[in-house]
C-alpha positions in Angstrom: 31.7 -24.5 -75.5 31.8 -21.3 -73.4 32.5 -18.4 -75.5 30.9 -20.0 -78.5 27.4 -18.7 -80.0 24.9 -21.5 -80.9 25.6 -21.4 -84.5 29.8 -21.9 -83.9 28.9 -24.7 -81.4 26.8 -26.6 -83.5 29.3 -26.1 -86.3 32.1 -27.5 -84.1 29.9 -30.5 -82.9 29.2 -31.4 -86.5 32.9 -31.0 -88.1 33.9 -34.7 -87.7 30.6 -36.1 -89.1 30.9 -37.8 -92.6 27.8 -35.9 -93.8 29.3 -32.3 -93.0 32.6 -33.3 -94.5 30.6 -34.3 -97.7 28.8 -31.0 -98.1 31.8 -29.0 -97.1 33.7 -30.7 -100.0 30.9 -30.3 -102.3 30.8 -26.6 -101.5 34.7 -26.2 -102.3 34.2 -28.0 -105.4 31.6 -25.8 -106.5 33.6 -22.7 -105.6 36.6 -24.0 -107.5 34.4 -24.0 -110.7 33.4 -20.5 -110.1 36.8 -19.4 -109.2 38.2 -21.2 -112.4 36.0 -19.0 -114.6 35.3 -15.8 -112.9 38.3 -15.4 -110.5 38.3 -14.9 -106.9 36.8 -11.4 -107.2 34.2 -12.7 -109.5 33.2 -15.6 -107.4 30.1 -15.2 -105.1 28.4 -17.3 -102.5 25.1 -17.1 -104.2 26.5 -18.4 -107.6 28.3 -21.1 -105.4 25.1 -22.1 -103.6 23.2 -22.2 -106.6 25.3 -24.7 -108.3 24.3 -27.0 -105.4 20.7 -25.9 -105.2 21.3 -24.3 -101.6 20.4 -20.9 -100.8 23.5 -18.5 -99.6 23.0 -19.1 -95.9 23.4 -22.8 -96.6 27.4 -22.0 -97.6 27.7 -19.4 -94.9 27.0 -22.0 -92.2 30.3 -23.9 -93.5 32.2 -21.0 -94.5 31.5 -17.5 -92.9 32.5 -15.5 -96.1 33.6 -15.9 -99.4 37.4 -15.2 -98.3 37.3 -17.9 -96.1 35.9 -20.3 -99.0 38.4 -19.0 -101.5 41.4 -19.7 -99.0 39.8 -23.2 -98.6 39.8 -23.6 -102.3 43.4 -22.3 -102.6 44.7 -24.2 -99.8 43.3 -27.7 -101.5 45.0 -26.9 -104.7 48.4 -26.1 -103.0 48.2 -29.5 -100.8 47.7 -31.1 -104.3 50.6 -29.5 -105.7 52.6 -30.5 -102.9 51.6 -33.9 -103.3 52.6 -33.8 -107.0 56.1 -32.4 -105.6 56.5 -35.3 -103.1 56.0 -37.8 -106.0 58.9 -36.1 -107.8 61.1 -35.5 -105.0 60.5 -39.2 -104.2 61.2 -40.7 -107.4 65.2 -40.8 -107.2 68.2 -39.4 -106.4 68.9 -37.2 -109.4 67.4 -34.1 -110.8 66.4 -35.7 -114.0 64.4 -38.6 -112.5 62.8 -36.1 -110.0 61.7 -33.4 -112.6 60.3 -36.4 -114.7 58.3 -37.8 -112.3 56.9 -34.6 -111.3 55.8 -33.7 -114.8 54.4 -37.1 -115.1 52.5 -36.7 -111.7 51.0 -33.6 -113.0 49.9 -34.6 -116.3 48.4 -37.9 -114.8 46.4 -35.7 -112.3 45.0 -33.6 -114.9 43.9 -36.6 -117.1 42.1 -37.9 -114.1 40.4 -34.5 -113.4 39.6 -34.4 -117.0 37.8 -37.8 -116.9 36.1 -37.1 -113.4 38.4 -39.6 -111.7 39.8 -36.4 -109.5 38.6 -33.4 -108.1 39.6 -30.4 -110.0 41.4 -27.7 -108.2 41.5 -24.0 -108.1 43.8 -22.2 -110.7 46.3 -20.0 -108.8 46.7 -17.2 -110.9 45.2 -14.4 -108.6 45.6 -16.3 -105.2 47.8 -13.2 -104.1 44.8 -10.9 -104.6 43.1 -12.9 -101.6 45.6 -11.5 -99.0 45.1 -14.6 -97.0 48.2 -15.3 -94.6 47.5 -19.1 -94.7 47.5 -19.3 -98.1 50.6 -17.4 -98.6 52.3 -19.6 -95.9 51.2 -23.0 -97.5 52.4 -21.7 -101.3 56.0 -20.7 -99.9 56.1 -24.0 -97.8 55.1 -25.7 -101.1 57.7 -23.8 -103.0 60.5 -24.6 -100.6 59.6 -28.2 -101.0 59.7 -28.1 -104.9 63.3 -26.7 -104.5 64.3 -30.1 -103.8 63.5 -31.1 -107.1 66.2 -29.1 -108.6 69.6 -29.3 -106.6 72.1 -29.8 -109.3 74.5 -32.6 -109.5 76.5 -33.5 -105.9 79.8 -32.2 -107.3 78.2 -28.9 -108.4 75.1 -28.3 -106.4 73.0 -25.1 -107.7 73.3 -22.0 -105.8 70.3 -21.1 -103.9 69.4 -18.3 -106.4 69.5 -20.3 -109.3 67.4 -23.3 -107.3 64.7 -20.5 -106.6 64.7 -18.8 -110.2 64.5 -22.5 -111.7 62.0 -23.6 -109.2 59.4 -20.6 -110.0 60.0 -21.3 -113.6 59.2 -25.0 -113.2 56.0 -24.4 -111.1 55.1 -21.6 -113.3 55.1 -23.8 -116.4 53.0 -26.4 -114.5 50.3 -23.8 -113.9 50.5 -22.4 -117.3 49.9 -25.9 -118.4 46.3 -25.2 -117.2 45.8 -22.9 -120.1 46.9 -24.9 -123.0 46.3 -28.6 -122.2 42.7 -28.1 -123.2 43.9 -27.9 -126.8 45.3 -31.4 -126.3 43.4 -34.8 -126.4 43.4 -35.9 -123.1 44.7 -39.5 -124.3 47.7 -37.5 -125.6 48.8 -36.4 -121.7 51.4 -39.1 -121.6 53.0 -38.1 -124.7 52.9 -34.7 -123.4 54.4 -35.1 -120.3 57.4 -37.1 -122.0 57.9 -33.8 -124.4 57.5 -31.4 -121.8 59.7 -33.1 -119.6 62.4 -33.3 -122.1 62.2 -29.6 -122.9 62.3 -28.8 -119.4 65.1 -30.8 -118.6 67.6 -30.5 -121.4 66.2 -27.1 -123.2 66.1 -26.4 -126.9 69.8 -25.5 -127.4 71.9 -28.2 -128.9 74.2 -29.8 -126.5 77.5 -27.8 -126.7 76.0 -25.2 -128.6 77.1 -21.5 -127.3 74.4 -19.2 -126.1 74.0 -16.3 -128.9 75.4 -12.9 -128.9 72.7 -10.2 -128.9 71.8 -6.6 -127.8 68.8 -5.8 -125.9 65.7 -4.6 -128.2 64.3 -1.3 -126.9 60.7 -1.7 -126.5 59.3 1.0 -124.5 57.4 3.5 -127.1 57.8 7.3 -126.2 54.8 8.4 -124.5 53.9 10.9 -121.7 54.1 9.4 -118.4 51.5 12.4 -117.2 48.9 11.3 -120.1 45.5 10.1 -118.3 45.5 7.1 -120.9 48.8 5.9 -119.8 48.0 6.4 -116.2 44.7 4.5 -116.3 46.7 1.8 -118.5 49.2 1.3 -116.1 47.0 1.1 -113.1 44.6 -1.6 -114.6 47.3 -3.7 -115.7 49.0 -3.9 -112.2 45.7 -4.5 -111.0 44.9 -7.3 -113.5 48.2 -8.9 -113.0 47.9 -8.9 -109.0 44.0 -9.8 -108.7 42.6 -10.9 -112.0 40.1 -9.4 -114.3 37.5 -8.8 -111.4 39.9 -7.7 -109.0 40.5 -4.4 -111.2 37.4 -2.8 -110.6 36.7 0.7 -111.6 36.6 1.7 -108.1 39.9 0.0 -107.3 41.5 1.4 -110.6 40.2 5.0 -109.7 41.5 4.6 -106.1 45.0 3.5 -107.1 45.1 6.9 -109.1 43.5 8.9 -106.5 40.6 9.9 -108.8 37.0 9.7 -108.6 34.7 7.0 -110.7 33.5 10.0 -112.8 37.0 10.9 -113.7 37.4 7.4 -114.9 34.5 7.5 -117.2 35.6 11.0 -118.4 38.5 9.0 -119.9 37.3 5.6 -120.5 33.9 4.5 -121.9 33.9 1.1 -120.1 36.3 -0.8 -118.0 36.3 -3.5 -120.6 37.4 -1.1 -123.3 40.3 -0.2 -120.7 41.0 -3.7 -120.3 41.0 -4.4 -124.1 43.5 -1.4 -124.5 46.0 -3.2 -121.5 45.8 -6.1 -123.8 46.6 -4.4 -127.1 49.4 -2.6 -125.5 50.9 -5.8 -124.4 50.4 -7.4 -128.0 52.1 -4.1 -129.4 55.3 -4.7 -127.2 55.5 -8.3 -127.8 54.8 -8.0 -131.6 57.5 -5.3 -131.4 60.2 -7.3 -130.0 59.5 -10.1 -132.6 59.7 -7.9 -135.3 62.7 -6.4 -134.1 64.6 -9.5 -133.3 63.7 -11.1 -137.0 64.8 -7.8 -138.4 68.1 -7.9 -136.7 68.5 -11.3 -138.1 70.5 -14.4 -137.1 69.7 -18.0 -136.5 66.3 -19.0 -135.3 67.8 -19.7 -131.8 69.2 -16.2 -131.8 66.0 -14.5 -132.9 64.0 -16.4 -130.2 66.3 -15.8 -127.4 66.8 -12.0 -128.2 62.9 -11.6 -128.4 62.6 -13.7 -124.8 65.3 -11.7 -123.0 64.0 -8.4 -124.2 60.6 -9.0 -123.0 61.6 -10.3 -119.7 64.1 -7.4 -119.4 60.9 -5.1 -120.4 58.6 -6.5 -117.8 61.1 -6.2 -115.0 62.1 -2.8 -115.8 59.5 -1.0 -118.2 57.3 1.8 -116.7 54.3 -0.2 -118.2 54.6 -3.9 -117.6 53.2 -6.5 -119.9 49.8 -7.8 -119.0 50.0 -11.4 -117.7 48.4 -13.8 -120.5 47.1 -15.9 -117.3 44.7 -13.3 -116.7 42.7 -14.3 -119.5 41.4 -17.0 -117.7 38.7 -14.6 -116.0 38.0 -12.3 -118.9 34.3 -12.3 -120.0 33.9 -14.3 -123.1 32.5 -11.4 -124.9 36.2 -9.9 -125.1 38.3 -12.9 -124.1 37.9 -15.0 -127.3 39.6 -12.7 -129.7 42.4 -11.7 -127.0 42.9 -15.5 -126.5 43.3 -15.8 -130.5 45.8 -13.0 -130.4 47.8 -14.7 -127.8 47.6 -18.0 -129.9 49.0 -16.2 -132.7 52.0 -15.0 -130.8 52.6 -18.8 -129.5 52.4 -19.8 -133.3 55.0 -17.5 -134.2 57.4 -18.6 -131.3 56.6 -22.1 -132.8 57.6 -20.8 -136.4 60.9 -19.4 -134.7 61.6 -22.8 -133.2 61.2 -24.3 -136.7 63.5 -22.0 -138.3 66.0 -22.9 -135.6 65.5 -26.5 -136.2 66.0 -26.0 -140.0 69.3 -24.2 -139.5 70.2 -26.6 -136.6 70.7 -23.7 -133.9 67.6 -25.6 -132.1 67.6 -29.2 -131.2 64.7 -31.3 -132.6 61.7 -30.8 -130.2 58.1 -30.5 -130.1 57.6 -27.1 -131.3 53.9 -26.8 -130.1 55.0 -27.8 -126.5 58.2 -25.8 -126.5 56.2 -22.5 -127.8 54.0 -23.0 -124.9 56.7 -23.2 -122.4 58.3 -20.1 -124.0 54.9 -18.1 -123.4 54.8 -19.4 -119.6 58.2 -18.4 -118.9 57.6 -14.7 -120.2 54.2 -14.6 -118.4 55.7 -15.8 -115.2 58.3 -13.3 -115.4 56.0 -10.8 -113.7 56.4 -12.6 -110.4 60.1 -13.3 -110.7 61.1 -10.9 -108.1 59.2 -12.5 -105.5 60.9 -15.9 -105.6 64.3 -15.2 -106.5 65.2 -13.1 -104.0 68.5 -11.0 -104.7 68.1 -11.5 -108.3 69.2 -8.2 -110.1 67.4 -7.3 -113.1 70.2 -7.6 -115.6 70.7 -11.3 -114.0 67.2 -12.6 -115.4 68.5 -13.6 -118.6 71.3 -15.9 -117.1 69.3 -17.2 -114.2 65.9 -17.2 -115.5 65.5 -17.5 -119.4 68.5 -19.3 -120.4 67.7 -22.3 -118.0 64.7 -22.7 -120.1 66.7 -22.7 -123.3 69.6 -24.8 -121.9 67.6 -26.9 -119.7 66.9 -26.7 -116.0 69.5 -29.5 -115.4 72.1 -27.1 -116.9 75.0 -26.0 -114.8 74.8 -22.6 -112.8 76.0 -19.6 -114.8 79.7 -18.7 -113.8 79.7 -16.1 -111.1 
């Protein structure tokens, strides 16, 4: 034990014991509950300890700081997802069998967690904000493993770029499921697994139908880039997308713009007022896309595709990106409930477009609620697309990322 202090020596001596592991697992479970409500930045060791009737030093005995505890939570979640991926990869020799097995494994796990038969895991929305090399390496390894789910047929395997873009889309849809599965009765999870797997595998475009032709919609409103209100909106949006609601503190927003806290409060009454303004800006852009596509006319499929491609293109090129809807998971209830309702209204409009498409036969018959949620998840995850589809040009996002949701993850790769 040379070189260790007494606390480290004792900790090392007790690590193999059953009691030590049981308490450590209980602390991780408590921290997961805190992270899933408050995010990494909002979680405190005091709150974690209070859930277990411990004092904070009782947690520090097992985890030296909040960051180490949060990393343990995320590593456990990634390990669980990797096990679900392994179930899918082992399920068969073709993509359809692997994909469906993965989706069913995920929904089975979520059902067990809901019923208390399995431990809940941390939502990964703001894991990047932790800046943990161990978490980053584990996620990359899991992502590479997940690429084995989507290989393409032996006679025409998917290129690496398409596998990466589609794997990001698939994992993003699973992560997004945490947000909307709470609206589904747990006894219907098997039914949802079948319908979700069907849309992901075969898309919503009827077999043999052509991808609709349309122009990109101009979504960026004219604004002075030096306007302080625009600058604060941009800084807050970027921070919330990266680190969640609690990560976008007044101090961090001000530091990003190199201004004082006093300057922040000169232009913003409160942080929550700015957060609401960020979400309202995103709503405005999304509704602008929907209304413009509907005004442009065409089939239900064309209207929905034009809306989605334009929004993803804006997310990748716009001066002020869309705020990820998954950031709502850690927004305080006092402001979050109405924001969630607004996102729900947008998802319902996507479902309405799908109904229009089924009626005019431009969309194949699918569960429009499930498909609308998958559309929302695809748009939400486009903020991270550049990290996982290396080499994907912005103008290639429609072909390599958006169309695979509409045509199915099992569809052939686009022509070069």
